[in-house]
N, C-alpha and C positions, 0 to 999 in steps of 0.2 A: 976711626972708621968714617968714610964720607957718609952724608945722609943717602938713604936709599930713596930712588924715586918711587912715585905710586906705581908706575908699571911694573917695577922690579919686586914689589912686595909680595912675598909668597902667601899662599893660601893653607890655613890648616885644613885636614882631613879628619872628620870624625867617623868611626864605625864602632858596631856594636856586636859583642860576641858573648853567648852563642847566638842570641836572637832578640829581637826587639819587644815581643809580646810574651808576657812572663806571668806566671802565677805567684801569688804572694810566698815568700820564702825562698825563691829561686835564686841562683846566683847570676850577677851580670856584670861584664867590664865594658866601659867606655873607652875606646882606643884613639888617641889624639896623634898626629902625625904630621910630619912636614916634609913633603916629598921632595927627595933630592938632598935632604940634610937631616941627619939623624941625632946630632950630638949638640949638648950645650943649651938646650932649650929648657925655658921654665914654662909649665903649662898653667892655664886658668880655666874655670870649668863654671858654667852657667845653665840655668833653667831659663827659658823663653816664654814670655806669654804674648801669644799672637793675637792682635784684634779680630773681630768677627769679620771685618770687612778686608782683613790682610794688609791693611796700610800702616800699621804701625807695631813696632816689637818693643818689649820692655825685658831688659836683661837683669838677674839677679844671681849673685855670685853664690856658689854653693858654700854653705857655712864651713864645710870641712874638706875645702878645695884644695889645700895643701896635700891631703891624701893621695891626689892624682899625680904626684912626682913621677917623672919618667915616662908621662905620655899614657899610663894606665890608671882609670880611676875604677876600682873594684868594689862593689857591694856583694858581700857573701851571702845574704838573706833580704831580698827586696821588700819593702813595705807598700800597702796601697798608696800612701801618701808620695811615693815616689813616681807615681806616673807623671809624666811631663815631657816637654820638647827640651833637648839640651843642645849646647853648643861649646866649643872650646876654643881657645886662642893660644898662642905661644910666643915668648919673647926671649931674647939673648943679648949678650954684650954689655960693655960699660954703659955705651949710650943705647938707649932703648931700641932695639931693632925688632919690631913685631909683625906678626903676621895678620892677614884679613881674618874676620871670624869664620869659622869652619861652617860646612853645611849642617843644618839641623838634623837630629836624630830623635825619633818619637819613641819613649819607653812606655808600655802600658802594662799596668799591673792589675790583675784582677783577683778576686778571692777563689778559694779552692772550689766552692759550690755557687758560682754566679746565678742569680735570679732569673735569668732570661739566656736564650741561646739565639745566636744568629743563624739563620738557615740560609744557605746559598743554593741557588739553581741556575744552571746545572750546578751539581755538587762536585766542586773542584776550586783549588786556589788559582789556578791560570787559566785565562780565557783568551779568545781570539777576538779581533777587533771585529766591528760590524756584526755583533750578534747581541740578542736580548740577554739581560741579567736581573735576576730577580733575588732581593735580600728580605728575609721576613724575619720579624722578633717574635720569637714563641716563648711563651711562659704559661702558667696555670690560670691566670686571671689577669685582668686590666691592660689587655695586649694593647689596646689603641693609645695608651699614654707613652708607649715607646717610640721613639725615633731612631732612624738610621742615621750614623753620622761617619764622616772618614776624614782621615788626615793624610795630606801629602807634602812633599817639600816644596812642590811647586805652586799649590793653591792653598796650603794651609788647612785650617779647620772649617769644614762646610757641612750643612745638613743636606740631607736629600731634598729635591726641589729648589733648592736655593741656586745652585748653577748646574745641577745635574738631576736626573731622574724625575720621578712623580711618586710621592708617598700617597698611599690608600690605607687607612687603618695603620696596621703596624707593618706594611709592606711596602718597600721601595723598588720601583722597577725603572730601569732604562732600556730603551728599544734598540740601541745602536751604540756598542761600546767603543771607546776611542781610547789610545795608549795613556793619555792623562787620566784614566778612571785607575790606573796603577795607583794604590792607596792601602792604608790600614782602615778597615771598616768595623763598626760595632754598634750596639744598641744602646741607648741612653734614656732613662726615664727623667720625668719633670725634676725629681727629688735628687738625681745624680747617681743613681744606681747604674752599673754598667754591664755588658756581657763580656764573654771572652771575646777578644779582637780577632779579625781574620785578615791576614795579609794576601790581597788580591792583586795579581798581575796580569795586565792586558797587554798583548802583542800580536805582530804579524807572524806568520810562519809556524814554528815548532813550539808546542807547550808540553809539559808534563802533567798528566793526570793523576793527582794525590789526594789523600783526604783533607777535608777541610778542618776538621777538629782534631784534637789530640787523641791517640788511640791508647787504649789501657793495656798495660803489661799482663800477660797471660790470658788475653782475649782469645775465643775460640775462631773470631773472624779470620779471614783470610786477606790479607792487604795486598791489592793488586795495584800496580803502577804501569801507565801506558804511556807511549811516546805518540802525540797527535799532530798531524800536518793539516792546515787549514784548508790546502787546495788539493786533496786527493780524497777518493771515495773507494774504500772507507778510509776514515783518518787515520787509523793505526799504523805506524810506521814498524819496520824492523829496525831495531836501533841499538846503541850501546847505552847501558845504565850506569850511573856513577854516584856514589856516596863519599861526601867529603874528599873530593878530586880523585879518589880511587876508583878504578873500574871494578864493577861487581858481577855484571853480566854482559855479554856482548852478543849483538845480532840476535836479538829476540824480540816478539812482539809484546811481551809483557813480562815485568818482574814480579814474582810472588813470594810473600814471606807469610808462611802457614802458622807459625807461632811467633808472636810479637813480644820482643823483650826490650829492656832498656837499652841495649848495645845497638838497636836499630835506629835510635835516635840520631838525626843528623841532617844534613843539607843533600837533597838528590836533585839530580838533573838528568835528562837523557841526550843523545848526540846522534845524528845521522850524517853520514859521510857527504851527502849531497844537499840536504835540506836545511842542516845547520843544528845548532843545540837549543835547547830550552832554557828558560831561567831556572834559578835554584829555588827549591821549595824546601822548607824546614818542616821535617816530621817529627813531631812531639809524641814522646811515649810516657805515661803516667804510671805510677805504681798504684796498683788497686788498693784501696783501704781494706777491703774485705780480705784481700790475701794477705796484707800485713797483719790484720787481726788475727786470721787462721794461724799464721806462722807464729805469733806470740803465743796464741792458746795452745798451740802444739808443744811449743818449748816449755810453757808451764806444767802442761799435763805431763811432759816426759820427766821433768824434774820431781813433781810429785809422786809419780810412779816409781822413781828410783829412790825416793827418799827413805822409806821403810827398811829397804835392804842396806843402805848405807848406815841407817840407824842401829841395825842389828848387828853390822860388821863392826860398828865403833864399841858396841856393848861387849861383843866377843872379844875384841882386842883387849879392852880394858880389864876383863875377867882373867884374860891369860896372863897379863902382866902381874895381876894380884896373886894369882896361883903361883906364878914363878918366884914372887917375893916370898911367900910362904915356905915354899919347898927350899929355897936357898937357906933360910933362917933354921931350918930343921938340921942342916948339915953344918 
């Protein structure tokens, strides 16, 4: 094989399924692909440390990188220490024929009960350009020690007031959003404690109004999704709504889910025949701990309630067998 010129060198593409922001114990898969060529590749996986000024990168090979053979690197239960920025590369052939490093992907893992919440105003994950946006860190005490941070593939890791926004106390505000404000946002303390991250998208045109934080299975709240257009008054459009690429409601001003269940988790977006379509938003559904406990207690109480009857039945059967044995000996 002749040497491949730099201009012909392919680039690996890295994606994450089902989502990049996770709770401890969730499953996640990193998917590395070489567009237009799917066979014969050997993949390598790395974590990346990005300097605060975004001028240098440090790559570290994952210790179990061989587990990602075939282009999929799967973790069945993520841990807090797996938060990080990931990239992949691929190579094949007798003489090394490799790709450029892939795009970076941030995976963020938080505990089940983070010590602080990031409150977004307006309360949605998708926002128009040229509008004000406020992000606040809310907890029970010491709120001033929390900082709003964000990460994007373009600008890397930066704090509020570094290159965007203005932080007062625990609140970060930007007066006029731009498309490069699309990023993952979170609250972080001086000691390294973090909130659940929020994936915020900023764009012109059509957006989907969807909840900022995970919703809980069995909640009595009604989940409402709206399709909004920046240049109409009122902004709500009559549009088609999709979940995971499947049409679920058409030509309606809102999509309503009255009883939330785990099956409602997925990627949602809306589409208008003339205005276009919104970005996709992941709606996460968490199982309620109280519901789980109630279920367990109900099962235990049912078993305990049946136990006396089972015991009586076993005793009666045992006595019947003994009586039958005595009767047979008499004959």
